[in-house]
PDB file with SEQRES, HELIX, SHEET and CRYST1 records, atoms N, CA, C and O in Angstrom:
SEQRES   1 A   49  MET ARG LYS SER ARG PHE ILE GLU ALA GLN ILE ILE GLY          
SEQRES   2 A   49  MET ILE LYS GLU GLN GLU ALA GLY MET PRO THR ALA GLU          
SEQRES   3 A   49  VAL CYS ARG ARG HIS GLY LEU SER THR ALA THR PHE TYR          
SEQRES   4 A   49  LYS LEU LYS ALA LYS TYR GLY GLY MET ASP                      
HELIX    1 AA1 GLU A    8  GLU A   19  1                                  12    
HELIX    2 AA2 THR A   24  HIS A   31  1                                   8    
HELIX    3 AA3 THR A   35  TYR A   45  1                                  11    
CRYST1    1.000    1.000    1.000  90.00  90.00  90.00 P 1           1          
ATOM      1  N   MET A   1      20.854  20.050  79.632  1.00  0.00           N  
ATOM      2  CA  MET A   1      21.402  21.233  80.249  1.00  0.00           C  
ATOM      3  C   MET A   1      21.119  22.448  79.370  1.00  0.00           C  
ATOM      4  O   MET A   1      21.209  22.372  78.144  1.00  0.00           O  
ATOM      5  N   ARG A   2      20.777  23.562  80.002  1.00  0.00           N  
ATOM      6  CA  ARG A   2      20.444  24.779  79.281  1.00  0.00           C  
ATOM      7  C   ARG A   2      21.696  25.424  78.696  1.00  0.00           C  
ATOM      8  O   ARG A   2      22.752  25.442  79.329  1.00  0.00           O  
ATOM      9  N   LYS A   3      21.567  25.944  77.495  1.00  0.00           N  
ATOM     10  CA  LYS A   3      22.678  26.610  76.827  1.00  0.00           C  
ATOM     11  C   LYS A   3      22.873  28.001  77.432  1.00  0.00           C  
ATOM     12  O   LYS A   3      21.903  28.708  77.703  1.00  0.00           O  
ATOM     13  N   SER A   4      24.127  28.385  77.638  1.00  0.00           N  
ATOM     14  CA  SER A   4      24.456  29.696  78.183  1.00  0.00           C  
ATOM     15  C   SER A   4      24.126  30.780  77.163  1.00  0.00           C  
ATOM     16  O   SER A   4      24.226  30.552  75.957  1.00  0.00           O  
ATOM     17  N   ARG A   5      23.736  31.953  77.643  1.00  0.00           N  
ATOM     18  CA  ARG A   5      23.468  33.029  76.701  1.00  0.00           C  
ATOM     19  C   ARG A   5      24.735  33.792  76.328  1.00  0.00           C  
ATOM     20  O   ARG A   5      24.699  34.692  75.489  1.00  0.00           O  
ATOM     21  N   PHE A   6      25.852  33.432  76.952  1.00  0.00           N  
ATOM     22  CA  PHE A   6      27.146  34.025  76.633  1.00  0.00           C  
ATOM     23  C   PHE A   6      28.054  32.966  76.027  1.00  0.00           C  
ATOM     24  O   PHE A   6      28.063  31.818  76.473  1.00  0.00           O  
ATOM     25  N   ILE A   7      28.813  33.351  75.015  1.00  0.00           N  
ATOM     26  CA  ILE A   7      29.793  32.415  74.472  1.00  0.00           C  
ATOM     27  C   ILE A   7      31.040  32.463  75.356  1.00  0.00           C  
ATOM     28  O   ILE A   7      31.235  33.398  76.132  1.00  0.00           O  
ATOM     29  N   GLU A   8      31.865  31.447  75.222  1.00  0.00           N  
ATOM     30  CA  GLU A   8      33.047  31.319  76.069  1.00  0.00           C  
ATOM     31  C   GLU A   8      33.936  32.567  76.016  1.00  0.00           C  
ATOM     32  O   GLU A   8      34.445  33.008  77.046  1.00  0.00           O  
ATOM     33  N   ALA A   9      34.119  33.125  74.842  1.00  0.00           N  
ATOM     34  CA  ALA A   9      34.971  34.310  74.690  1.00  0.00           C  
ATOM     35  C   ALA A   9      34.409  35.504  75.462  1.00  0.00           C  
ATOM     36  O   ALA A   9      35.174  36.285  76.028  1.00  0.00           O  
ATOM     37  N   GLN A  10      33.085  35.656  75.492  1.00  0.00           N  
ATOM     38  CA  GLN A  10      32.469  36.745  76.239  1.00  0.00           C  
ATOM     39  C   GLN A  10      32.695  36.568  77.737  1.00  0.00           C  
ATOM     40  O   GLN A  10      32.993  37.529  78.446  1.00  0.00           O  
ATOM     41  N   ILE A  11      32.551  35.342  78.210  1.00  0.00           N  
ATOM     42  CA  ILE A  11      32.733  35.056  79.631  1.00  0.00           C  
ATOM     43  C   ILE A  11      34.169  35.361  80.042  1.00  0.00           C  
ATOM     44  O   ILE A  11      34.403  35.990  81.073  1.00  0.00           O  
ATOM     45  N   ILE A  12      35.124  34.918  79.241  1.00  0.00           N  
ATOM     46  CA  ILE A  12      36.533  35.175  79.542  1.00  0.00           C  
ATOM     47  C   ILE A  12      36.809  36.677  79.522  1.00  0.00           C  
ATOM     48  O   ILE A  12      37.581  37.177  80.341  1.00  0.00           O  
ATOM     49  N   GLY A  13      36.191  37.392  78.600  1.00  0.00           N  
ATOM     50  CA  GLY A  13      36.333  38.851  78.546  1.00  0.00           C  
ATOM     51  C   GLY A  13      35.806  39.526  79.796  1.00  0.00           C  
ATOM     52  O   GLY A  13      36.423  40.465  80.301  1.00  0.00           O  
ATOM     53  N   MET A  14      34.668  39.061  80.306  1.00  0.00           N  
ATOM     54  CA  MET A  14      34.104  39.615  81.542  1.00  0.00           C  
ATOM     55  C   MET A  14      35.050  39.388  82.714  1.00  0.00           C  
ATOM     56  O   MET A  14      35.269  40.282  83.531  1.00  0.00           O  
ATOM     57  N   ILE A  15      35.606  38.189  82.787  1.00  0.00           N  
ATOM     58  CA  ILE A  15      36.527  37.856  83.876  1.00  0.00           C  
ATOM     59  C   ILE A  15      37.773  38.736  83.794  1.00  0.00           C  
ATOM     60  O   ILE A  15      38.274  39.199  84.819  1.00  0.00           O  
ATOM     61  N   LYS A  16      38.274  38.967  82.581  1.00  0.00           N  
ATOM     62  CA  LYS A  16      39.455  39.819  82.416  1.00  0.00           C  
ATOM     63  C   LYS A  16      39.162  41.260  82.813  1.00  0.00           C  
ATOM     64  O   LYS A  16      40.020  41.925  83.395  1.00  0.00           O  
ATOM     65  N   GLU A  17      37.958  41.757  82.508  1.00  0.00           N  
ATOM     66  CA  GLU A  17      37.568  43.107  82.926  1.00  0.00           C  
ATOM     67  C   GLU A  17      37.635  43.224  84.441  1.00  0.00           C  
ATOM     68  O   GLU A  17      38.166  44.197  84.977  1.00  0.00           O  
ATOM     69  N   GLN A  18      37.094  42.226  85.123  1.00  0.00           N  
ATOM     70  CA  GLN A  18      37.069  42.245  86.581  1.00  0.00           C  
ATOM     71  C   GLN A  18      38.477  42.139  87.151  1.00  0.00           C  
ATOM     72  O   GLN A  18      38.802  42.820  88.123  1.00  0.00           O  
ATOM     73  N   GLU A  19      39.311  41.300  86.563  1.00  0.00           N  
ATOM     74  CA  GLU A  19      40.682  41.136  87.042  1.00  0.00           C  
ATOM     75  C   GLU A  19      41.536  42.372  86.757  1.00  0.00           C  
ATOM     76  O   GLU A  19      42.539  42.597  87.434  1.00  0.00           O  
ATOM     77  N   ALA A  20      41.149  43.171  85.768  1.00  0.00           N  
ATOM     78  CA  ALA A  20      41.880  44.394  85.436  1.00  0.00           C  
ATOM     79  C   ALA A  20      41.550  45.536  86.391  1.00  0.00           C  
ATOM     80  O   ALA A  20      42.150  46.607  86.306  1.00  0.00           O  
ATOM     81  N   GLY A  21      40.605  45.316  87.297  1.00  0.00           N  
ATOM     82  CA  GLY A  21      40.314  46.331  88.300  1.00  0.00           C  
ATOM     83  C   GLY A  21      38.900  46.873  88.303  1.00  0.00           C  
ATOM     84  O   GLY A  21      38.541  47.637  89.199  1.00  0.00           O  
ATOM     85  N   MET A  22      38.089  46.502  87.328  1.00  0.00           N  
ATOM     86  CA  MET A  22      36.709  46.969  87.318  1.00  0.00           C  
ATOM     87  C   MET A  22      35.937  46.257  88.432  1.00  0.00           C  
ATOM     88  O   MET A  22      36.067  45.043  88.589  1.00  0.00           O  
ATOM     89  N   PRO A  23      35.139  46.995  89.202  1.00  0.00           N  
ATOM     90  CA  PRO A  23      34.363  46.345  90.265  1.00  0.00           C  
ATOM     91  C   PRO A  23      33.428  45.268  89.706  1.00  0.00           C  
ATOM     92  O   PRO A  23      32.859  45.417  88.624  1.00  0.00           O  
ATOM     93  N   THR A  24      33.287  44.197  90.459  1.00  0.00           N  
ATOM     94  CA  THR A  24      32.445  43.077  90.029  1.00  0.00           C  
ATOM     95  C   THR A  24      31.022  43.536  89.747  1.00  0.00           C  
ATOM     96  O   THR A  24      30.413  43.110  88.765  1.00  0.00           O  
ATOM     97  N   ALA A  25      30.489  44.400  90.600  1.00  0.00           N  
ATOM     98  CA  ALA A  25      29.118  44.888  90.410  1.00  0.00           C  
ATOM     99  C   ALA A  25      28.972  45.616  89.073  1.00  0.00           C  
ATOM    100  O   ALA A  25      27.947  45.484  88.404  1.00  0.00           O  
ATOM    101  N   GLU A  26      29.989  46.379  88.685  1.00  0.00           N  
ATOM    102  CA  GLU A  26      29.946  47.111  87.416  1.00  0.00           C  
ATOM    103  C   GLU A  26      29.986  46.153  86.226  1.00  0.00           C  
ATOM    104  O   GLU A  26      29.248  46.338  85.258  1.00  0.00           O  
ATOM    105  N   VAL A  27      30.840  45.136  86.293  1.00  0.00           N  
ATOM    106  CA  VAL A  27      30.915  44.134  85.222  1.00  0.00           C  
ATOM    107  C   VAL A  27      29.552  43.463  85.064  1.00  0.00           C  
ATOM    108  O   VAL A  27      29.057  43.301  83.948  1.00  0.00           O  
ATOM    109  N   CYS A  28      28.954  43.077  86.182  1.00  0.00           N  
ATOM    110  CA  CYS A  28      27.656  42.396  86.149  1.00  0.00           C  
ATOM    111  C   CYS A  28      26.568  43.299  85.585  1.00  0.00           C  
ATOM    112  O   CYS A  28      25.734  42.852  84.798  1.00  0.00           O  
ATOM    113  N   ARG A  29      26.575  44.565  85.985  1.00  0.00           N  
ATOM    114  CA  ARG A  29      25.567  45.507  85.499  1.00  0.00           C  
ATOM    115  C   ARG A  29      25.699  45.703  83.991  1.00  0.00           C  
ATOM    116  O   ARG A  29      24.691  45.732  83.284  1.00  0.00           O  
ATOM    117  N   ARG A  30      26.918  45.837  83.492  1.00  0.00           N  
ATOM    118  CA  ARG A  30      27.140  46.038  82.053  1.00  0.00           C  
ATOM    119  C   ARG A  30      26.663  44.863  81.214  1.00  0.00           C  
ATOM    120  O   ARG A  30      26.157  45.041  80.106  1.00  0.00           O  
ATOM    121  N   HIS A  31      26.830  43.655  81.755  1.00  0.00           N  
ATOM    122  CA  HIS A  31      26.518  42.460  80.974  1.00  0.00           C  
ATOM    123  C   HIS A  31      25.182  41.824  81.347  1.00  0.00           C  
ATOM    124  O   HIS A  31      24.771  40.846  80.722  1.00  0.00           O  
ATOM    125  N   GLY A  32      24.504  42.362  82.349  1.00  0.00           N  
ATOM    126  CA  GLY A  32      23.167  41.892  82.696  1.00  0.00           C  
ATOM    127  C   GLY A  32      23.118  40.546  83.385  1.00  0.00           C  
ATOM    128  O   GLY A  32      22.282  39.707  83.051  1.00  0.00           O  
ATOM    129  N   LEU A  33      24.011  40.327  84.352  1.00  0.00           N  
ATOM    130  CA  LEU A  33      23.951  39.082  85.110  1.00  0.00           C  
ATOM    131  C   LEU A  33      24.176  39.374  86.584  1.00  0.00           C  
ATOM    132  O   LEU A  33      24.688  40.433  86.947  1.00  0.00           O  
ATOM    133  N   SER A  34      23.792  38.434  87.423  1.00  0.00           N  
ATOM    134  CA  SER A  34      23.942  38.618  88.863  1.00  0.00           C  
ATOM    135  C   SER A  34      25.374  38.329  89.279  1.00  0.00           C  
ATOM    136  O   SER A  34      26.121  37.671  88.554  1.00  0.00           O  
ATOM    137  N   THR A  35      25.751  38.825  90.453  1.00  0.00           N  
ATOM    138  CA  THR A  35      27.101  38.561  90.948  1.00  0.00           C  
ATOM    139  C   THR A  35      27.291  37.073  91.219  1.00  0.00           C  
ATOM    140  O   THR A  35      28.382  36.541  91.015  1.00  0.00           O  
ATOM    141  N   ALA A  36      26.241  36.400  91.678  1.00  0.00           N  
ATOM    142  CA  ALA A  36      26.340  34.958  91.929  1.00  0.00           C  
ATOM    143  C   ALA A  36      26.649  34.208  90.635  1.00  0.00           C  
ATOM    144  O   ALA A  36      27.492  33.311  90.621  1.00  0.00           O  
ATOM    145  N   THR A  37      25.971  34.572  89.557  1.00  0.00           N  
ATOM    146  CA  THR A  37      26.223  33.944  88.261  1.00  0.00           C  
ATOM    147  C   THR A  37      27.638  34.245  87.793  1.00  0.00           C  
ATOM    148  O   THR A  37      28.320  33.372  87.256  1.00  0.00           O  
ATOM    149  N   PHE A  38      28.079  35.484  87.999  1.00  0.00           N  
ATOM    150  CA  PHE A  38      29.440  35.848  87.597  1.00  0.00           C  
ATOM    151  C   PHE A  38      30.465  34.968  88.304  1.00  0.00           C  
ATOM    152  O   PHE A  38      31.381  34.449  87.668  1.00  0.00           O  
ATOM    153  N   TYR A  39      30.314  34.799  89.614  1.00  0.00           N  
ATOM    154  CA  TYR A  39      31.288  34.001  90.360  1.00  0.00           C  
ATOM    155  C   TYR A  39      31.233  32.519  89.980  1.00  0.00           C  
ATOM    156  O   TYR A  39      32.255  31.833  90.019  1.00  0.00           O  
ATOM    157  N   LYS A  40      30.054  32.023  89.615  1.00  0.00           N  
ATOM    158  CA  LYS A  40      29.962  30.638  89.124  1.00  0.00           C  
ATOM    159  C   LYS A  40      30.712  30.496  87.801  1.00  0.00           C  
ATOM    160  O   LYS A  40      31.443  29.527  87.596  1.00  0.00           O  
ATOM    161  N   LEU A  41      30.526  31.467  86.906  1.00  0.00           N  
ATOM    162  CA  LEU A  41      31.227  31.438  85.622  1.00  0.00           C  
ATOM    163  C   LEU A  41      32.730  31.596  85.823  1.00  0.00           C  
ATOM    164  O   LEU A  41      33.525  30.958  85.132  1.00  0.00           O  
ATOM    165  N   LYS A  42      33.118  32.452  86.772  1.00  0.00           N  
ATOM    166  CA  LYS A  42      34.542  32.651  87.045  1.00  0.00           C  
ATOM    167  C   LYS A  42      35.177  31.370  87.573  1.00  0.00           C  
ATOM    168  O   LYS A  42      36.312  31.048  87.221  1.00  0.00           O  
ATOM    169  N   ALA A  43      34.448  30.635  88.417  1.00  0.00           N  
ATOM    170  CA  ALA A  43      34.965  29.368  88.937  1.00  0.00           C  
ATOM    171  C   ALA A  43      35.146  28.355  87.810  1.00  0.00           C  
ATOM    172  O   ALA A  43      36.084  27.557  87.821  1.00  0.00           O  
ATOM    173  N   LYS A  44      34.235  28.398  86.837  1.00  0.00           N  
ATOM    174  CA  LYS A  44      34.287  27.437  85.736  1.00  0.00           C  
ATOM    175  C   LYS A  44      35.318  27.819  84.674  1.00  0.00           C  
ATOM    176  O   LYS A  44      36.044  26.956  84.179  1.00  0.00           O  
ATOM    177  N   TYR A  45      35.389  29.111  84.319  1.00  0.00           N  
ATOM    178  CA  TYR A  45      36.221  29.558  83.208  1.00  0.00           C  
ATOM    179  C   TYR A  45      37.433  30.381  83.639  1.00  0.00           C  
ATOM    180  O   TYR A  45      38.188  30.845  82.784  1.00  0.00           O  
ATOM    181  N   GLY A  46      37.637  30.572  84.926  1.00  0.00           N  
ATOM    182  CA  GLY A  46      38.691  31.452  85.426  1.00  0.00           C  
ATOM    183  C   GLY A  46      40.096  31.084  84.999  1.00  0.00           C  
ATOM    184  O   GLY A  46      40.920  31.977  84.804  1.00  0.00           O  
ATOM    185  N   GLY A  47      40.400  29.819  84.846  1.00  0.00           N  
ATOM    186  CA  GLY A  47      41.747  29.409  84.474  1.00  0.00           C  
ATOM    187  C   GLY A  47      42.026  29.459  82.986  1.00  0.00           C  
ATOM    188  O   GLY A  47      43.156  29.213  82.564  1.00  0.00           O  
ATOM    189  N   MET A  48      41.024  29.772  82.185  1.00  0.00           N  
ATOM    190  CA  MET A  48      41.187  29.789  80.729  1.00  0.00           C  
ATOM    191  C   MET A  48      41.613  31.176  80.262  1.00  0.00           C  
ATOM    192  O   MET A  48      41.156  32.187  80.797  1.00  0.00           O  
ATOM    193  N   ASP A  49      42.478  31.219  79.277  1.00  0.00           N  
ATOM    194  CA  ASP A  49      42.899  32.508  78.715  1.00  0.00           C  
ATOM    195  C   ASP A  49      42.764  32.520  77.225  1.00  0.00           C  
ATOM    196  O   ASP A  49      43.073  33.525  76.585  1.00  0.00           O  
TER     197      ASP A  49                                                      
END                                                                             
């Protein structure tokens, strides 16, 4: 399996930005990933804090 280019803490930070009210498209643009990838990561790491 390919290693993610983001560490777990970065992914959780992105999810928190989006949950705090930042539009998903803006979060994705800032971090250089697609919305589909963001939602896959959110499904995997969304319950972690």
